[in-house]
N, C-alpha and C positions, 0 to 999 in steps of 0.2 A: 504494501499500499504506501508506503514511505518512497520506494524509489518510482511508482508511478505518480505521484504528487511531483517529483523533483522533475521528472521529466517534462510533466505538462506545465510547471512553472518555468523550466529553462525554455520551452518552446513558447509560451507566452512572452516573455522577455525577450526572445529573438524577433517576434512579430513587431513586438512594440519598439525595440530598437530600429528595425528595418524601417519602421512608419515615421521615426523621427528624422528631419533632414538634418545633415551635418552641418557646420557652420559654413564651409564652402559652399555646399549647395544652397542654403539661404540665401549667401551673398548672389551666389549666379543668378538665382532667381528675378532679382531684381533689375528691369522693373515689371511690375506685373499689371501695369495700367500706362495709358499714354502721359508722357511728360508735358509740362508748360514751360514754356520759354518766355519771358515777359522782356519786350522791347520799347525802350521810353521813346519810339520815333515812329512816323507814320508808315505803311508799307510805302515800298518803291524807294525810302530813304536808303542813304550808304548803310549806316548800322543795321536796317533791316535786312538788305540785301546780303552783308556781311553773315548776319545770322543763320540766314536760309542756305548759304553755302555751306556753312558747318551743320547745321541742324537735320538736312538732309540724309547724308550718309549717317549721321549719329544714329536717325531710327532705325536704318537699315543694320547697323553695329549692334543696338539694343535690343531690335526685334520687337519695338514699341512704336507707335506713332509719337512725333515731336510736334506738338501743336504751337506756333508761333503766336502770340498774343501781342497785338500792338497798342500799348497805351501812352500815346505820346503827350508830351506837355513837361515845363518847368525843365527844359533842358537835359530831359531823360530822367529826372527825378523819379517820375509818375511811375516809371517801370521799375523801379527798384521797389516803391512802396507797394505796388501790385503783387510782387514777387513775396514780399513780406507780410502782406494780409492773409496768404494762402500756404505762410509756412507751416511745417509740421505734418504736411503729408508725404515729403521724401520724393516730391513728384512736380514741384515748383520752384523754378530756376530764373535767371536774367542774363541777358548780355547788356552790357553798358560800355559806353565811352567812360574817359576818366573823370569829365567835371563831377557826376553825382557822386563820384567816391573820393575825390581830393578838393575841389573848390567849393561845392554848391553849399556847406555847411559854412562857408565864409561869406558867401554872397545872397544867401537867402535868409529870412527871418528863421525857418524852422525846414528842415526837410523831414521831420518825422522819425529819423531814424539816427541811429550811431554806428558809423562805420566799424569803428574797432570792437563793438559788442554784438553788432545784428547780422552782421555779413560774413560768409566764410569764402574767402577766393578760392577757387576752384583751378582756373588757368587764364594766364595772358592768351589771347587770340592773335591779334593783329596790331601793327602799329602804322602810322602813317605820319610822316614828317609834314612841313610846311615851306614853301619857298619864299624868298623875298623877290617880289615880283615889281617891275617898273615900266613905264611905257617905253617901247621901242625906239620911239624919237625923243627921248630924254637925254642928258648929258651924261647919264649915269652908266658907263660901261664896265664898271665892275665893282666889287664892294668897298674897294679902297675909295674910290671917287665918292659914294655915297655917303660913307662915314665922314669924309674929308668935308663934304658941304653941310653935313647934318652938326658937325663940330663948330660952325660957323658964327652960329647965336642959338639961344634955346628956341626949339619950337621953330626953327628955319625950315624945316621937311614936314611935310605932314603924311599921315597913312591912314587908310580906312579898315574899318572892319564892320562885323553886323553887329556892334553893341557892346557896352560895358560888360566886361568880365567874360567875354567870349574868348575862345581859343586863340582866335588873331590877335585880339587886343592884347591879350596877357604875354601872348610871344613876342609881339612888338616892344612892350614894355621890359620885358626880361631882356630883350636884345640892345634896347637903347641904354638900359642900364650897364651890360656888360660891354658894350662900346664907349659909355662914358659920355653920351649925347642926350639931348632931349627931343623927343618928336611931338608932333603935334596931331592928336586922335581925332578923327573925324567920323562918327558913327552913322553906319547907314542900317537900312532894314533888311537888306539881302545882299548876297555874295554877287549878284548879277549887277546891281551897283555900284557897288566897290569895284568890281572888274571894269563896269562902262567908265567910272570915274578917273580910274589908273588910264586906260586906254587914252581917254579924251583930256589926261594933262589937269584935270580939276583938283587931283590929290598927287602926291608925288611917289607912293609905293603902299604896300600892301603885302601882308603875310597871306596865303592861299594853299589848299592842296595843291600840288602837282598836276593832278588830273584835270583842275580847273584851269590850270595856267597853260598848260600843254597846247591846248587848241588856240589859243591867242598868240603864245609865240610860233607856231606851225604858220599862223597866217601873217606873222609879220608886225603884229600890233604890240606884242609885249617882249620883255626880257628878263631872264631869271638871273639874279646876282649870286644866289646860295641858297643850299638846303640847311634844314635844321636838324637832319638826323646825325649821327655819329660818322656814319660811312655812306657813301653815295647810294641813291635809292634806285633799285633796278628800272624803275619806270621812267626815271630821268637821270641816265648814269652820267651824261656830261655836265650835269650842274655839281658846281665845286660844294663842299660842306661848307658852313659858316667857320666851323670850329678852327681855333689856331690861326685864324686869318686876321688881317687888319685890325690887330690889336685886341682880338676875341679870346678868351681862354679855350686852351687846349681841347676843354671835357663840356664845352657849351653844346648844350641839346636839348630841343624842344620838340615832343613829338606828341601827337593824339593817339590814343591807345584804345584798344576794345577788349574787354574781359568778359568771361563766364564765369558768374557768381552763384552763391547759394545762400539761404538763410543760416545764420549760425545754429549749431545745434544739430546740422544734417549729419548723418551718419558717415563718418570718416571712410567707410568703405566704399560709399556712394561716391564721395567726393574723388576719391582714388582711383575708381573705375570711370567716372567722366573724365578725369585727366588724363588717365592712360588713352581712353577712346578718343578725346578730342585732340589729343597728341599725334596719334596714327593718323586722324583724317588731315591734319595741317602738314604732314611730310608727304603727303599726296602731291606731285607737282602739278597734276590738273587742278587741285584745290587752289595750290599757290597762285598758279595763274589765272584764276577767277578773282581771286582776292587782288592781285595786283591791278587787273584791269580795271577796278574801281577805287585803286589806290590806296588800296591796303599791303603789308609785307607781313606773311606769316611769323609768328613770333613765340610758340608755345613754349611753358616753362611749369616749374614747380608751385604749389599754393604757395609755398613759403617765399618763392621769387616774385609772386604778385604782389603778397602782403607786403614786402620790401619795397617794390615798386609804390604801392599805393602810398605807404609812408614817406617815401623820399620825394615825390611829388607834390604830396599834401604840403610838405614843408617848404619847398620852393615856390609853388605857385601862391602860398600863403603868404610868403615873404614879399612876392612882386605886388599882391594885394594890397599888403600894408604900406608899401611905396607911392601904389596909385592912389589910395586915400589920404594919404599926407601930402599928396600935391595941391599947392594953392588955386 
């Protein structure tokens, strides 16, 4: 009788153990439902297109649909807010440009979240530098002549951007400080207006994406004096970097970037899985070319590297914002 009970017990235990998933099986089973990736910009925008370039193959690799949710507004902040509003399900994420993670807290009364405690970095996706563009009919043929003219007197030269606190505005102020000059900021309501005003000679210069400047350069209407990345950019390989030229520091760099993020508290195994899958996607030459076509260069990394980038850029742009605010 005792032997029979032992066998039955052993059989029951075996069945029970078979029914219980191992830790590896549970991890591999994720996701069991569609993912939702929030984007703080409208459909068809550059951040949206970038997101879809990544999420389409991500859905194939994960075996579940990845739904892109466009929640535009407040420079991308609303997209992050929507992700956090759905936190806790292990299925809600976001892609975002750097602003909502680095400068928004300084430029807005409240974002509704704390990057340090509410956001879990997953991976950097891509970076995009800006070019210093001038009219092709201007006297500025190189960076040296531009900085020399800018140093004639404060605000002797003007530049345009799409508004106070925009990437182009802060980049121009970072550049001016590094060059030891003062430039006059002229805000516009669209990039098209900035471009038209540069070409028409109404303003002297502007910082813009290479993809925006290249058509004007090819048409003979605009000239690019330098690029803000640390190395030449594949989309405009002949444009020299600004770093180390005309008195600018060798480490000068100012880039826009886009990252994949999760709500804080997301299972580390999920973050690791997403990091691995997105890294593999960004290593695909076809994906890299699709990103370059819209002005982005693939730049995957670890969650820790993204956290460091957020911290460094928050400090750098925070100092620029403080200098701008202190201007008379």
